[in-house]
PLY file of the C-alpha trace (Angstrom):
ply
format ascii 1.0
element vertex 245
property float x
property float y
property float z
element edge 244
property int vertex1
property int vertex2
end_header
0.00 0.00 0.00
1.34 3.45 -0.94
-0.08 6.76 0.32
0.65 9.90 -1.71
1.15 13.09 0.27
1.72 15.81 -2.34
5.07 15.06 -3.99
6.12 12.59 -1.25
5.24 8.89 -1.38
5.16 6.99 1.92
5.46 3.23 1.61
3.67 1.92 4.70
4.98 -1.63 4.31
8.56 -0.41 4.08
8.20 1.79 7.17
6.65 -1.09 9.13
9.48 -3.39 8.11
12.14 -0.82 9.05
10.49 -0.37 12.43
10.55 -4.14 13.01
14.24 -4.24 12.10
15.02 -1.38 14.48
13.11 -3.10 17.28
15.02 -6.33 16.60
18.34 -4.55 17.02
17.09 -2.85 20.17
16.03 -6.16 21.73
19.42 -7.71 21.02
21.24 -4.62 22.33
19.26 -4.80 25.58
20.23 -8.45 25.94
23.87 -7.37 26.40
23.10 -6.04 29.87
20.34 -8.53 30.75
20.42 -11.41 33.22
19.32 -13.91 30.57
21.28 -17.13 30.15
23.20 -17.55 26.89
20.76 -20.13 25.48
17.84 -17.72 26.06
19.77 -14.91 24.35
20.54 -17.09 21.33
16.86 -18.04 20.96
15.93 -14.36 21.21
18.40 -13.51 18.43
17.01 -16.04 15.93
13.41 -15.15 16.77
13.75 -11.40 16.31
15.95 -11.85 13.21
13.28 -13.98 11.55
10.55 -11.51 12.50
12.51 -8.48 11.32
13.34 -9.90 7.91
10.19 -11.90 7.28
11.92 -15.28 7.37
10.20 -18.58 8.13
13.41 -20.14 9.43
16.50 -18.71 11.10
19.31 -20.56 12.84
22.43 -19.58 14.75
25.53 -21.77 14.64
28.62 -21.45 16.82
32.06 -23.02 16.60
32.59 -25.76 19.18
35.82 -26.91 20.83
36.63 -28.94 17.69
36.28 -25.81 15.54
33.11 -27.16 13.92
29.85 -25.29 13.41
26.95 -26.65 15.45
23.37 -25.37 15.70
22.85 -23.59 19.02
19.49 -21.92 18.38
16.62 -22.06 15.89
12.88 -21.47 16.03
12.06 -24.61 14.04
10.74 -27.68 15.83
12.08 -30.00 13.14
14.26 -32.66 14.74
15.94 -33.39 11.40
17.10 -29.78 11.09
18.19 -29.27 14.71
20.21 -32.50 14.65
22.14 -31.69 11.49
25.76 -32.91 11.82
28.50 -30.34 12.57
30.02 -28.43 9.67
33.76 -27.92 9.33
35.31 -24.55 8.50
35.43 -24.14 4.74
32.76 -26.82 4.24
29.37 -25.95 2.73
27.93 -22.42 2.70
28.18 -21.76 6.43
31.69 -23.15 6.70
32.82 -20.96 3.81
31.29 -17.86 5.41
33.29 -18.57 8.58
36.45 -19.10 6.55
36.05 -15.92 4.49
34.34 -13.82 7.20
31.95 -12.53 4.50
28.17 -12.91 3.95
26.94 -15.35 1.33
23.61 -15.49 -0.53
22.09 -18.47 -2.30
19.02 -17.98 -4.48
18.03 -21.66 -4.46
19.81 -23.97 -2.04
18.24 -27.03 -3.68
20.32 -26.27 -6.78
23.46 -25.17 -4.92
26.18 -27.83 -5.14
27.89 -26.65 -1.93
24.74 -26.89 0.20
25.06 -30.13 2.14
21.56 -30.96 3.41
19.20 -30.67 0.45
16.83 -33.40 1.71
16.25 -31.52 4.97
15.84 -28.25 3.06
13.20 -29.84 0.83
11.27 -31.24 3.84
11.46 -27.87 5.61
10.22 -26.06 2.52
13.11 -23.58 2.42
14.62 -22.13 -0.72
16.82 -19.01 -0.47
19.56 -18.49 2.10
21.40 -15.50 3.54
24.30 -16.47 5.77
26.33 -13.85 7.66
29.28 -14.31 10.02
29.19 -13.63 13.76
32.45 -11.84 14.38
34.06 -9.56 16.96
37.32 -7.73 16.23
37.88 -9.90 13.16
37.41 -13.16 15.09
34.57 -15.31 13.70
32.65 -17.36 16.27
29.77 -18.60 14.11
27.05 -17.65 11.63
23.40 -16.67 11.37
21.45 -18.45 8.62
18.26 -16.81 7.36
16.00 -18.79 5.01
12.96 -17.93 2.92
10.29 -20.35 1.67
10.18 -18.76 -1.79
13.04 -17.85 -4.14
14.28 -14.46 -2.99
17.06 -12.10 -4.03
18.31 -10.54 -0.81
18.77 -6.79 -1.07
21.78 -4.84 0.08
19.62 -3.41 2.88
18.62 -6.90 4.10
22.26 -7.99 4.14
23.20 -4.85 6.09
20.39 -5.40 8.63
21.31 -9.04 9.28
24.98 -8.06 9.49
24.10 -5.47 12.15
22.10 -8.11 14.00
25.04 -10.53 13.73
27.47 -7.91 15.05
25.22 -7.20 18.04
24.72 -10.92 18.60
28.47 -11.60 18.50
29.02 -8.89 21.11
26.31 -10.38 23.35
27.83 -13.85 23.05
31.35 -12.61 23.74
30.21 -10.61 26.78
28.21 -13.54 28.14
31.12 -15.94 27.73
33.48 -13.46 29.38
31.08 -13.10 32.31
30.86 -16.88 32.69
34.65 -17.23 32.58
35.04 -14.41 35.10
32.55 -16.05 37.47
34.31 -19.41 37.13
37.70 -17.81 37.88
36.27 -15.96 40.87
34.71 -19.16 42.23
38.00 -21.04 41.76
39.93 -18.35 43.62
37.37 -18.32 46.45
37.52 -22.13 46.66
41.33 -22.04 46.89
41.16 -19.49 49.69
38.67 -21.61 51.65
40.75 -24.78 51.20
43.91 -22.95 52.29
42.13 -21.68 55.41
40.77 -25.15 56.20
44.24 -26.65 55.74
45.67 -24.13 58.18
43.05 -25.04 60.80
43.72 -28.81 60.48
47.50 -28.36 60.47
47.26 -26.49 63.75
44.74 -28.87 65.35
46.21 -32.18 64.25
49.89 -31.25 64.00
50.02 -32.50 60.41
51.98 -31.15 57.50
50.33 -29.50 54.46
50.40 -32.48 52.00
48.85 -34.77 54.64
46.09 -32.29 55.45
45.31 -31.79 51.76
45.03 -35.56 51.19
42.77 -35.81 54.25
40.39 -33.14 52.88
40.51 -34.77 49.45
39.70 -38.24 50.86
36.81 -36.93 52.97
35.50 -35.13 49.89
35.50 -38.36 47.86
34.05 -40.51 50.68
31.25 -38.07 51.51
30.60 -37.17 47.84
30.94 -33.50 48.66
33.11 -30.94 46.90
36.39 -29.91 48.52
34.89 -26.46 48.90
31.97 -27.86 50.91
34.37 -29.82 53.11
36.54 -26.73 53.65
33.49 -24.63 54.53
32.39 -27.26 57.08
35.86 -27.28 58.70
35.89 -23.48 58.89
32.34 -23.34 60.30
33.18 -25.95 62.95
36.28 -24.00 63.95
34.37 -20.72 64.13
31.69 -22.33 66.34
34.35 -23.64 68.73
35.64 -20.14 69.22
32.17 -18.85 70.10
31.01 -21.68 72.38
0 1
1 2
2 3
3 4
4 5
5 6
6 7
7 8
8 9
9 10
10 11
11 12
12 13
13 14
14 15
15 16
16 17
17 18
18 19
19 20
20 21
21 22
22 23
23 24
24 25
25 26
26 27
27 28
28 29
29 30
30 31
31 32
32 33
33 34
34 35
35 36
36 37
37 38
38 39
39 40
40 41
41 42
42 43
43 44
44 45
45 46
46 47
47 48
48 49
49 50
50 51
51 52
52 53
53 54
54 55
55 56
56 57
57 58
58 59
59 60
60 61
61 62
62 63
63 64
64 65
65 66
66 67
67 68
68 69
69 70
70 71
71 72
72 73
73 74
74 75
75 76
76 77
77 78
78 79
79 80
80 81
81 82
82 83
83 84
84 85
85 86
86 87
87 88
88 89
89 90
90 91
91 92
92 93
93 94
94 95
95 96
96 97
97 98
98 99
99 100
100 101
101 102
102 103
103 104
104 105
105 106
106 107
107 108
108 109
109 110
110 111
111 112
112 113
113 114
114 115
115 116
116 117
117 118
118 119
119 120
120 121
121 122
122 123
123 124
124 125
125 126
126 127
127 128
128 129
129 130
130 131
131 132
132 133
133 134
134 135
135 136
136 137
137 138
138 139
139 140
140 141
141 142
142 143
143 144
144 145
145 146
146 147
147 148
148 149
149 150
150 151
151 152
152 153
153 154
154 155
155 156
156 157
157 158
158 159
159 160
160 161
161 162
162 163
163 164
164 165
165 166
166 167
167 168
168 169
169 170
170 171
171 172
172 173
173 174
174 175
175 176
176 177
177 178
178 179
179 180
180 181
181 182
182 183
183 184
184 185
185 186
186 187
187 188
188 189
189 190
190 191
191 192
192 193
193 194
194 195
195 196
196 197
197 198
198 199
199 200
200 201
201 202
202 203
203 204
204 205
205 206
206 207
207 208
208 209
209 210
210 211
211 212
212 213
213 214
214 215
215 216
216 217
217 218
218 219
219 220
220 221
221 222
222 223
223 224
224 225
225 226
226 227
227 228
228 229
229 230
230 231
231 232
232 233
233 234
234 235
235 236
236 237
237 238
238 239
239 240
240 241
241 242
242 243
243 244
């Protein structure tokens, strides 16, 4: 639908679509500072990307520890699609996008020789593909795949929008992973401090040297099926109660 206001034409559909794209970017940007878990954030990214660009299927793939692309989020319920085997760097469309760190467009994936899973694509009723890399500071961590059900030539604007989404998504993922690593490091440091304090208490009480005390805590941890941190906390609590009773 087009309204004509004097010499200016306002394309309502285009404005609505631009608004949806802006809202998609805003949602992803807000996720950077949210308390959502990474899996929730990834699902949010594929959902808003599909909505913003009118796609019936969107998936997000990340590199695993073996440097292979695996699906981490998609809004499809198809088991065949979600359980697609990992893709190596340089392999297929997605693997090539990771290797080159450049977007790729395929007008008809059923006729594309490099597309690996044509049977699944046929069952899912998908045709065209836009694949963009997820990268931060030149480092590629995965891709976003956007599919359409009908043959579609992706415009420069659509590529730019999905690239912006991918850049925001990559930043969210990097920040989340850094937060997780920071929390793990902090917990490890706190655990070491507690174990050191517990060792000091036992060394003083039992007149044992440090290696013996450590083995004692370790053995009790295994026998009681408790973590060494839990054992250390119990030793410290017991010692603190003695001082107050």
